C-alpha positions as semicolon CSV with decimal commas, in nm:
position;residue;x (nm);y (nm);z (nm)
1;M;-0,004;0,008;-0,001
2;C;0,159;0,332;-0,107
3;F;0,039;0,563;0,144
4;A;0,097;0,931;0,025
5;I;0,183;1,018;0,403
6;S;0,538;1,095;0,504
7;V;0,612;0,858;0,807
8;L;0,979;0,916;0,878
9;G;1,107;0,611;1,034
10;L;1,294;0,779;1,322
11;G;1,112;0,548;1,576
12;S;1,310;0,673;1,878
13;L;1,133;1,014;1,849
14;A;0,788;0,852;1,885
15;L;0,891;0,720;2,226
16;Q;0,913;1,042;2,408
17;Q;0,657;1,161;2,661
18;K;0,417;1,428;2,612
19;T;0,599;1,764;2,655
20;D;0,508;2,132;2,678
21;T;0,418;2,246;2,334
22;S;0,457;2,623;2,407
23;G;0,682;2,774;2,127
24;I;0,680;2,468;1,915
25;L;0,512;2,675;1,633
26;G;0,776;2,933;1,658
27;V;1,060;2,670;1,625
28;A;0,867;2,532;1,323
29;D;0,867;2,878;1,173
30;E;1,260;2,893;1,224
31;M;1,283;2,536;1,059
32;M;1,086;2,664;0,751
33;Q;1,357;2,935;0,707
34;E;1,631;2,664;0,744
35;A;1,450;2,448;0,492
36;V;1,425;2,722;0,239
37;Q;1,782;2,805;0,274
38;L;1,904;2,458;0,254
39;R;1,673;2,336;-0,023
40;G;1,695;2,649;-0,242
41;L;1,317;2,653;-0,299
42;K;1,143;2,994;-0,217
43;P;0,787;2,944;-0,072
44;E;0,506;3,064;-0,291
45;T;0,286;3,111;0,012
46;S;0,298;3,049;0,379
47;V;0,258;2,696;0,524
48;R;-0,023;2,628;0,762
49;M;0,085;2,453;1,081
50;G;-0,080;2,276;1,368
51;V;0,012;2,052;1,653
52;K;-0,176;1,711;1,689
53;S;-0,181;1,453;1,972
54;R;-0,123;1,083;1,909
55;A;-0,506;1,021;1,930
56;E;-0,561;1,297;1,667
57;I;-0,290;1,130;1,439
58;S;-0,445;0,817;1,467
59;K;-0,786;0,946;1,392
60;Y;-0,644;1,136;1,077
61;L;-0,491;0,818;0,946
62;N;-0,810;0,621;0,979
63;E;-0,991;0,899;0,805
64;Y;-0,733;0,919;0,529
65;V;-0,730;0,551;0,459
66;S;-1,121;0,538;0,445
67;K;-1,129;0,828;0,215
68;N;-0,855;0,700;-0,031
69;Y;-0,890;0,328;-0,018
70;S;-1,200;0,123;-0,064
71;D;-1,259;-0,194;0,166
72;E;-1,262;-0,403;-0,146
73;E;-0,927;-0,265;-0,266
74;L;-0,772;-0,324;0,071
75;R;-0,912;-0,684;0,094
76;G;-0,781;-0,745;-0,248
77;E;-0,435;-0,629;-0,154
78;G;-0,406;-0,796;0,161
79;E;-0,516;-1,127;0,006
80;M;-0,282;-1,094;-0,269
81;L;0,012;-1,014;-0,019
82;R;-0,106;-1,331;0,187
83;K;-0,112;-1,574;-0,121
84;I;0,245;-1,459;-0,220
85;G;0,355;-1,504;0,147
86;L;0,467;-1,139;0,213
87;I;0,227;-1,094;0,512
88;P;0,094;-1,385;0,743
89;Q;-0,220;-1,562;0,666
90;T;-0,381;-1,437;0,987
91;M;-0,293;-1,075;0,974
92;D;-0,564;-0,813;0,948
93;Y;-0,388;-0,608;0,707
94;K;-0,572;-0,280;0,706
95;N;-0,560;-0,261;1,097
96;F;-0,198;-0,371;1,136
97;M;-0,093;-0,096;0,879
98;L;-0,274;0,173;1,075
99;K;-0,111;0,073;1,397
100;L;0,233;0,051;1,221
101;L;0,196;0,409;1,059
102;T;0,067;0,560;1,387
103;E;0,368;0,425;1,570
104;Q;0,612;0,557;1,312
105;V;0,492;0,891;1,237
106;G;0,650;1,204;1,417
107;G;0,479;1,477;1,232
108;F;0,358;1,499;0,865
109;Y;0,283;1,737;0,592
110;D;-0,072;1,677;0,432
111;P;-0,080;1,778;0,064
112;D;-0,456;1,778;0,071
113;D;-0,508;2,055;0,306
114;K;-0,163;2,205;0,266
115;M;-0,077;2,182;0,624
116;F;0,212;2,047;0,840
117;Y;0,101;1,860;1,139
118;I;0,342;1,856;1,439
119;A;0,378;1,570;1,692
120;G;0,232;1,716;2,025
121;W;0,424;1,464;2,240
122;I;0,781;1,537;2,125
123;S;0,984;1,849;2,234
124;A;1,048;2,113;1,976
125;E;1,422;2,063;1,991
126;E;1,399;1,691;1,938
127;Q;1,153;1,750;1,633
128;K;1,381;1,992;1,434
129;P;1,512;1,722;1,190
130;V;1,179;1,597;1,120
131;M;1,043;1,958;1,075
132;I;1,311;2,025;0,820
133;H;1,213;1,700;0,650
134;E;0,833;1,770;0,638
135;L;0,863;2,131;0,553
136;T;1,069;2,039;0,250
137;H;0,754;1,849;0,148
138;A;0,565;2,160;0,179
139;L;0,820;2,337;-0,053
140;Q;0,800;2,043;-0,293
141;D;0,417;2,069;-0,299
142;Q;0,419;2,433;-0,375
143;H;0,651;2,389;-0,670
144;F;0,589;2,051;-0,805
145;D;0,241;1,960;-0,676
146;L;0,262;1,630;-0,464
147;N;-0,095;1,529;-0,533
148;R;-0,020;1,541;-0,909
149;I;0,261;1,315;-0,854
150;L;0,116;1,067;-0,586
151;R;-0,248;1,045;-0,725
152;D;-0,174;1,027;-1,100
153;P;-0,421;0,793;-1,254
154;K;-0,132;0,625;-1,437
155;I;-0,022;0,475;-1,097
156;E;-0,349;0,359;-0,979
157;H;-0,258;-0,007;-1,050
158;D;0,115;0,033;-1,035
159;D;0,240;0,045;-0,682
160;D;0,594;-0,004;-0,793
161;Q;0,598;0,325;-0,993
162;G;0,425;0,496;-0,694
163;L;0,696;0,365;-0,457
164;A;0,954;0,501;-0,692
165;R;0,775;0,847;-0,688
166;Q;0,770;0,843;-0,314
167;A;1,137;0,753;-0,312
168;V;1,211;1,083;-0,511
169;I;1,006;1,285;-0,264
170;E;1,117;1,116;0,056
171;G;1,488;1,099;-0,064
172;D;1,462;1,464;-0,116
173;G;1,342;1,536;0,236
174;V;1,617;1,308;0,369
175;A;1,884;1,489;0,187
176;V;1,784;1,821;0,317
177;M;1,753;1,685;0,676
178;M;2,088;1,528;0,643
179;N;2,237;1,858;0,516
180;Y;2,078;2,029;0,833
181;L;2,234;1,780;1,062
182;L;2,568;1,796;0,885
183;T;2,602;2,183;0,863
184;P;2,821;2,203;1,177
185;A;3,076;1,965;1,015
186;K;3,053;2,177;0,688
187;R;2,940;1,858;0,498
188;D;2,629;1,742;0,296
189;F;2,437;1,451;0,228
190;S;2,635;1,362;-0,084
191;S;2,956;1,301;0,122
192;L;2,801;1,026;0,318
193;P;2,828;0,662;0,251
194;N;2,530;0,490;0,067
195;L;2,223;0,616;0,240
196;A;2,022;0,312;0,157
197;F;2,245;0,122;0,379
198;I;2,241;0,375;0,657
199;M;1,876;0,397;0,672
200;R;1,833;0,020;0,689
201;S;2,075;0,018;0,973
202;M;1,890;0,274;1,158
203;S;1,553;0,099;1,105
204;S;1,706;-0,235;1,244
205;S;1,831;-0,030;1,555
206;T;1,492;0,092;1,634
207;Q;1,314;-0,242;1,615
208;A;1,335;-0,331;1,992
209;Q;1,195;0,030;2,073
210;L;0,888;0,001;1,842
211;A;0,673;-0,291;1,929
212;V;0,456;-0,283;1,619
213;Y;0,749;-0,229;1,358
214;S;0,938;-0,515;1,528
215;S;0,660;-0,739;1,485
216;A;0,591;-0,660;1,127
217;P;0,681;-0,903;0,852
218;L;0,999;-0,824;0,652
219;Y;0,810;-0,685;0,344
220;L;0,627;-0,417;0,553
221;Q;0,935;-0,302;0,735
222;E;1,136;-0,275;0,412
223;I;0,856;-0,103;0,222
224;L;0,837;0,160;0,482
225;V;1,216;0,241;0,482
226;F;1,257;0,211;0,099
227;P;1,152;0,558;-0,003
228;Y;1,377;0,711;0,242
229;G;1,697;0,494;0,220
230;Y;1,697;0,398;-0,150
231;G;1,557;0,761;-0,252
232;A;1,823;0,940;-0,068
233;A;2,082;0,703;-0,223
234;F;1,931;0,766;-0,558
235;L;1,959;1,146;-0,522
236;Q;2,331;1,088;-0,419
237;K;2,401;0,940;-0,753
238;V;2,213;1,237;-0,913
239;W;2,406;1,467;-0,722
240;A;2,737;1,293;-0,803
241;Q;2,654;1,343;-1,166
242;T;2,533;1,698;-1,153
243;P;2,596;1,852;-0,808
244;S;2,287;2,102;-0,797
245;W;1,932;2,114;-0,661
246;E;1,843;2,218;-1,012
247;A;1,926;1,867;-1,120
248;V;1,702;1,729;-0,848
249;N;1,430;1,967;-0,952
250;K;1,419;1,848;-1,311
251;I;1,353;1,487;-1,190
252;Y;1,005;1,602;-1,083
253;S;0,918;1,646;-1,457
254;D;1,085;1,328;-1,566
255;L;1,004;1,092;-1,287
256;P;1,151;0,742;-1,244
257;L;0,906;0,466;-1,357
258;S;1,016;0,178;-1,126
259;T;1,194;0,072;-0,823
260;E;1,457;-0,080;-1,039
261;Q;1,554;0,273;-1,161
262;I;1,575;0,390;-0,801
263;M;1,771;0,080;-0,677
264;H;1,995;0,103;-0,990
265;P;2,025;0,480;-1,075
266;E;2,223;0,409;-1,378
267;K;1,915;0,256;-1,534
268;Y;1,754;0,616;-1,501
269;L;2,054;0,835;-1,552
270;D;2,237;0,668;-1,831
271;A;2,079;0,426;-2,077
272;R;1,733;0,445;-1,969
273;D;1,570;0,111;-1,898
274;N;1,194;0,165;-1,869
275;P;0,961;-0,119;-1,775
276;K;0,800;-0,336;-2,028
277;P;0,414;-0,363;-2,062
278;V;0,280;-0,697;-1,940
279;D;-0,066;-0,804;-2,026
280;V;-0,263;-1,048;-1,816
281;Q;-0,612;-1,001;-1,922
282;D;-0,625;-1,351;-2,121
283;A;-0,598;-1,521;-1,787
284;V;-0,959;-1,438;-1,712
285;K;-1,064;-1,584;-2,052
286;L;-0,848;-1,900;-1,980
287;L;-1,025;-1,963;-1,657
288;G;-1,386;-1,896;-1,762
289;E;-1,679;-1,653;-1,699
290;Q;-1,704;-1,741;-1,336
291;W;-1,363;-1,602;-1,247
292;K;-1,282;-1,239;-1,218
293;A;-0,977;-1,022;-1,157
294;I;-1,020;-0,883;-0,793
295;Y;-0,706;-0,687;-0,764
296;T;-0,415;-0,602;-1,007
297;N;-0,084;-0,439;-0,939
298;V;0,285;-0,422;-1,037
299;L;0,527;-0,576;-0,789
300;G;0,858;-0,441;-0,950
301;E;1,210;-0,551;-0,864
302;F;1,190;-0,437;-0,506
303;S;0,886;-0,651;-0,415
304;L;1,011;-0,950;-0,600
305;N;1,339;-0,921;-0,428
306;I;1,171;-0,918;-0,087
307;M;0,940;-1,213;-0,181
308;M;1,235;-1,420;-0,290
309;R;1,447;-1,314;0,018
310;L;1,184;-1,469;0,238
311;H;1,299;-1,826;0,152
312;L;1,637;-1,772;-0,010
313;G;1,959;-1,578;0,102
314;E;1,983;-1,230;0,017
315;E;2,264;-1,271;-0,244
316;Q;2,042;-1,511;-0,434
317;A;1,745;-1,305;-0,409
318;D;1,934;-0,992;-0,554
319;R;2,061;-1,203;-0,841
320;A;1,710;-1,340;-0,898
321;A;1,539;-1,002;-0,909
322;D;1,803;-0,826;-1,093
323;G;1,724;-0,790;-1,475
324;W;1,356;-0,725;-1,404
325;G;1,192;-0,599;-1,723
326;G;0,829;-0,567;-1,609
327;D;0,544;-0,758;-1,448
328;Q;0,172;-0,777;-1,372
329;A;0,034;-0,954;-1,052
330;M;-0,328;-1,046;-1,043
331;L;-0,548;-1,182;-0,762
332;L;-0,825;-1,403;-0,940
333;E;-1,120;-1,557;-0,767
334;D;-1,412;-1,768;-0,877
335;G;-1,786;-1,720;-0,768
336;Q;-1,716;-1,915;-0,447
337;G;-1,424;-1,685;-0,337
338;K;-1,154;-1,933;-0,418
339;G;-0,865;-1,826;-0,606
340;G;-0,488;-1,753;-0,631
341;V;-0,235;-1,513;-0,767
342;L;-0,078;-1,509;-1,099
343;I;0,249;-1,309;-1,139
344;S;0,348;-1,255;-1,501
345;T;0,705;-1,129;-1,547
346;V;0,930;-1,037;-1,835
347;W;1,308;-1,022;-1,814
348;D;1,581;-0,795;-1,990
349;S;1,749;-1,110;-2,132
350;S;1,700;-1,501;-2,156
351;A;2,003;-1,528;-1,915
352;E;1,829;-1,314;-1,633
353;A;1,517;-1,494;-1,698
354;D;1,692;-1,815;-1,644
355;E;1,834;-1,684;-1,316
356;F;1,484;-1,593;-1,202
357;F;1,333;-1,924;-1,318
358;Q;1,599;-2,132;-1,109
359;A;1,550;-1,904;-0,811
360;S;1,180;-1,926;-0,820
361;N;1,193;-2,314;-0,813
362;D;1,412;-2,302;-0,499
363;W;1,189;-2,045;-0,360
364;L;0,871;-2,254;-0,416
365;A;1,016;-2,560;-0,295
366;K;1,092;-2,397;0,044
367;K;0,749;-2,199;0,047
368;R;0,571;-2,551;-0,005
369;P;0,805;-2,808;0,166
370;D;0,520;-3,058;0,188
371;A;0,389;-3,017;-0,171
372;T;0,459;-3,289;-0,437
373;K;0,664;-3,161;-0,718
374;T;0,602;-3,263;-1,074
375;E;0,869;-3,171;-1,335
376;E;0,681;-3,176;-1,661
377;A;0,935;-3,003;-1,883
378;P;1,258;-2,796;-1,851
379;D;1,040;-2,489;-1,877
380;K;0,755;-2,594;-1,653
381;W;0,747;-2,703;-1,266
382;L;0,421;-2,784;-1,087
383;Y;0,378;-2,832;-0,709
384;R;0,058;-2,991;-0,574
385;Q;-0,070;-2,987;-0,218
386;N;-0,430;-3,035;-0,079
387;G;-0,597;-2,971;-0,406
388;E;-0,413;-2,656;-0,473
389;L;-0,154;-2,593;-0,752
390;D;0,157;-2,385;-0,763
391;A;0,347;-2,366;-1,099
392;I;0,640;-2,185;-1,259
393;V;0,613;-2,170;-1,639
394;R;0,880;-2,015;-1,868
395;N;0,872;-1,904;-2,226
396;D;1,198;-1,752;-2,319
397;A;1,223;-1,422;-2,132
398;Q;0,875;-1,445;-1,998
399;I;0,808;-1,638;-1,661
400;K;0,457;-1,689;-1,488
401;L;0,429;-1,772;-1,115
402;I;0,099;-1,944;-1,059
403;L;0,032;-1,944;-0,695
404;G;-0,244;-2,115;-0,463
405;F;-0,505;-2,188;-0,739
406;P;-0,751;-2,486;-0,726
407;E;-0,563;-2,759;-0,924
408;A;-0,793;-2,759;-1,228
409;A;-0,787;-2,371;-1,269
410;G;-0,416;-2,361;-1,201
411;L;-0,351;-2,612;-1,475
412;K;-0,543;-2,397;-1,738
413;L;-0,302;-2,109;-1,651
414;T;0,002;-2,311;-1,723
415;Q;-0,095;-2,326;-2,094
């Protein structure tokens, strides 16, 4: 779920007791001037600011989700993630995500009402870095229109591209925040080691302090951190090529199209490697009229990497997901609510498809250790268990993963 809310993962801030909020708005005004100076974007109008309690932020998040996501969409997304194995079978996806975001957030800018909401339980001094980050979002919004970026109909069924866009926005905020913190040392974010590694290390160190985050499955932990760490690392590469905020500004009119381009900046900055379209509509026709697509999305290199990492080593998962060319993931259900997930992928070359094909077999064997494997051909592997079918089917650089279907329906999809 690509929430368009900035939830900066500085969990230690969220543990502070309620403090006196007198003067906190004055400090925010000072931080606005710092953000303007550091980012080089002049405000086109003043930014409205307000202080919220934990309860008010929780209420806001609930209202935001209800307004922007239908129950059917959330059910479909949660069911797809369960079928793939990215979240536990028993997880209440919507409620868990709300708890997770409420725990993480330490202040946020809302592009709908153009307002910066400040955490009322954290002292002004401790909030300064978060203020810099969130007020950078206010400047971005005035110059680039965040809702235009985050609510573009083109990404309605493409969370991978949406996550890439978030990475630009949040990476920009992290870069300015880092510059604020590094000012006394006369350094800037571009001089730091890879910020993707740093932000992941920071999130790992806060796990023991944040109960909900520490209990979250790997996928949800990683998807929260991705825009901040990989987004900032992406901008480090942009800055290394052209060290100016003007170069960063230009990205907002030529946004990356995938997490692949964020994770491998050379695929955006040098020879542009854009995603290939993948059409899965024929799947419904193969299954018959009683079947319909409940939820469709793009997983992208990032999510496929995490999916593989659940049952394989990180190095093998990296190799498997590298060379991603495009995908479509679809949750399909029949009239009785039975169904499965079809993931259709395309790869940049036959060799990279082979890497993913072999890794997928290892992954599925570990995901379904009690299933009976039937090797029908070098390009097709089937696993059967309790009337369900999982399969991997390859056609040169195209690979389909067929997960959790009733056996008869799953066999039709292997055609």
